[in-house]
N, C-alpha and C positions, 0 to 999 in steps of 0.2 A: 505637641499637637492638641491633645485634649479636646475640650469643647469648642476650641477655636475653629475646628473644621466645620462646625454647624452654622457659624455666624453668617457666612456668605449666602446661606440659603434663606435667611430672614432679613438681612440688612437691606434688600430692595424696598422694604417698608419705609426706610428713612427718606426715600425719594418721593413719596406720595405728596407731601406738602408742596414741594417746589413744582411738581407736575401740575398742580392745581393753580398755583399763584403765578407761575412764569408766563402763562399765556395772557394774563391780564396786566402784568407789571414790567415785563421785559420786552425789548425789541424782538420781533419774531425770529430774526436771524440768530440772535444770541440765545433765545429760548430753544431753538432747534438744535444748535450745537451743544448746548449744555445738557439737554435731556438725552440726546443721542449718545454722547460720550459716556454719561453716567449709566445709561441702560446697557451699553456695550460692555463696559468694565464689570458691572454687577452681574451680567449674564455669563461672562467668561469665568468669573470667580465662582459663581454658583455651579456651573457645569464642571469646573475643575474639581471642586470639592465632592461632587457626586462621583466623579471618577476615582478619587482617592478612597472614598467609602466603598466603592464597588470592588476595588482591589482587595481590601480587607475582607469583604464579604465573600468574594470569589475564592479567596485562598482557603476558606474553611469548607468549601463544598467538595464532596467526594468526587474524585475523577477529574479535578481541575488540572490544567496544564502548567500551573505555576510551581515554582520550587517549594519543596516541603517546608523549608524554613520559614516561608512567609505565613504559615499558619501557627507559628510558635506563640506561646503566651506573651512574649515580649512584644510581638507585632500587634496582637489583639489588644494589649494594654494601651497601645498608642491611640486607640479610638474608643471613647466611651460607648457602651451599649453596642459593641461591634457586631454581636450576634443578630441584633434586630436591624440596626441602621445599615449594616453592610448588605444584608439581603434585600432590604427595601430599595437600596440605591441601584441595584442591578436593573429591575424593570423600569425604575424612574429614568435612568440614563438612557436606556433603550428608547423610551417614549420621547425623551428630549431630542435624541438624534433623529428619530423617525419624523417627529413634528417639524424639526428644522429642515430636514431634507425635503419634506413635502411642501413647505413654504417656498423654498428656493426653486423647486421644480415648477410649482404653480406660477411663481413670478416670471420664470423664463417662458412658460407656455403662454401666458397672457401677452407678453411682449412679442412673441413670435406670431401669435394670432392677430395682434394689432398690425404688425408689419405685413402679414399676408393680405389684410384687408385693403392695403394700398397698392396691390399688384395692378399694373396697367395704368396707374396714374402717373403724371409727369414727376420726375425726380427733382422736386423743388423743396425748399425749406418749409413751405406751407402746402398742405394737401387738403383739398376740399372734396369730401365724400358726398356723392349724390344720395343723401339719406334724409327722409322727412323727420326723423328723430333729431332733437336738438341736443347736441353735446359737443364737447371739444376736449382734447387731451394732448399732452406732450409725450412724444415717443422718442426716448433716447436710443442711441445706437451709434454705429460708425458715422452715420449722417443724421444728426438730430433733426426732427421734424415736428411741426405743429399741425395737428389734424383737427379739422372743424367740419361740421356738416352743413349742407345747404339749408337744412331746417333751422339751425341756429342763426346762420347769417341772415336769413330772411326776416327774423324777428328782432334784429338789433339795428340801431342807427349806426351810421359810419363811425362816429366817435366811440361808440360802445364796442364795435367790432375791433377797433384798434386797441381798446382796453383788454379785450379777450386775448388777442394775439400777444400783447405785452405780458399778460399774466402767464400764459403758457410758455413763452420764451424764458420768463424768469424761472420757471420750474427746470428748464433745461440748463440754463446758465448756472443755477445754484446746485445742480445735480441732486435735486430733492428726492429722486427715486432711491438714491443710496441711503439717505437718512431713513426713509420709510422702510426699506428692506432691513436695515440694521435693527430698528426697534421692533419690527415684526418678528425677526429671529430671536431677539432678546425676550420678547413676551412668550415665545414658544419654549425658551429655555427655563424661564421662571415665571409662573402666573402672576406673581406679585408685581411684575413690570408692565402689566397691561395698561395701567393708567398712563404710563409714559408713552406707550404706543398711541393712545388716543390724543394725548397732548401734542405729540410731534405731528400727527396727521393734521391737526388744526393749525399749528404754528407754521408749517410749510405753506399752507394755503394763505395765511396772513402775510407771510414773507413775500409770496408772489403778488399778493394784492398791493403791498406797499411798493414793490418794484414797479408794478404797472402804474400806480398813481404817480410815481416820479417820471416815468416815461411819457405818460399822457399829459401830465401837468394839471390834472383836475381829479381830486379825490371823489367828488360826487359822480363824475362820469363812470369811474370804476365801480362805485357802489351801485349805480343803476345797472351796469353790465352784469354784475354778480347777481343782483336780485332778479333781473329779467331772464337771465340764463337759467336760474333755478325754476322760475315759473314756466318757462318754455319747456324745460325738461319734464315737468310734471304732466303737461297736457300732450306731450308727444306720444305717438303710437309706440308700442313696445318694439325694440330693435335688438337683435342679437349682439350688435357691436357696441351698444350703449354700455355694456358691462366694462369695457375698457376705459371709459371716461372716468375721471376722478369724481369721487363722491362730493367733493367741494367743501366738506366740513359744515358746521352749523352756520347756515347762511345768514340768519338774522343777526347773529353776533358779529359776523364779518362785515355786514352792511353797517351796523351800528359803529364799529371801530373805524370804518372808512369815513363815516359822517362826522367823526370826532377829530381831534388834533392828531397829527402824526406822532408815533411813539418816539420816545427819547432814544437816541443812538447809543446810549450808555450800554456797555457790554457786560458790566457786572453791577448788581444793585447795591445800594448803600447797606452797610452791615447791620445797622440797627433799625431795620424795617422788617415787616413780615416776610416779604419775598427774599430779603437779604439773609435773614436767619434760616429760612427754608433752604436757600441755596447752599449756605455753609453746612447745614445739617446733611444735605444730600452729598456734599463733597466729603464730609467727615465719614459718612457711612460708606461711601465708595472707597475711601482710603483705608478704613478699617477692614473692609472686605478684601481688598487687595493684599494687605499685610497678613491677614488671617490665612488667606490662600497660600501666600508665599511661605508662611511659617509651617503650615500643615504639609506642604509639598516637600520642603527641605527636611522636616522631621521624619516624615514617612520614608523619604529616600534614604536617609541615614540608617533608619531602623531596618529597612528591607535589605540595604547593602550589607549590614552587619549580619543579617540572618541568612543571606544567600550563601550556600556552600561554594567554595572555590574549587 
């Protein structure tokens, strides 16, 4: 076990370079998948190792419900600095669980609130809210729906409206809310994963932009729709339901990307490029994190099994 139990706590740092480079050099779909998978694995490994450290720390606390053998010297020797790390891991793991639970509940509450806002409207795939505020969002559920306000529709040309609808449908088709929830929970589990959360929030928007550009057949039309929607949202009166709409990511960067050539459909970058090296570094860090967690889990299981009285 040794120091390997601590590696998953810091290995998320290996994903920082690819989080920065993927959004510029990878297709948004590939960037979203890569960063989400890396974030999920690193967060799981980090949380698992916190749990292993907590077991060792809890075993030494007076009055704990664990077997007495779990506080033997042989068990404590399996984790370096067990007296400090074990005790720190207890509140850290509690904070991770509380933060993750709060994020999941907030996500559920927002979706329910958005669904309640549609009460009384026709049960169609597109719902138009009578609201002067300009915003649109994709509402996943048993029946996926695109929600748009009259304030936004009034400020867009017909072609731009089609681009907005195509963009929101792309969010639903790609199940982007799942990627976003995954990286949000991962960032709660380990603060070092916050750059990946930001990168995935941007890449999902770019993914939807590219899907909309294919559906509409004109990248400039989508760029105008993105830019005008952002401007209309700024001048709209405050509305309680606007919080359900997506933030949209850095709009100038999205518009600039749409005005340029379409991204390459390549799913993995060439190895001897900056983004390729960053992707392999993140993959290596994720692999080492998984192996370290597995090694620590098996080692501690064997030690605890041997120390548990029959």
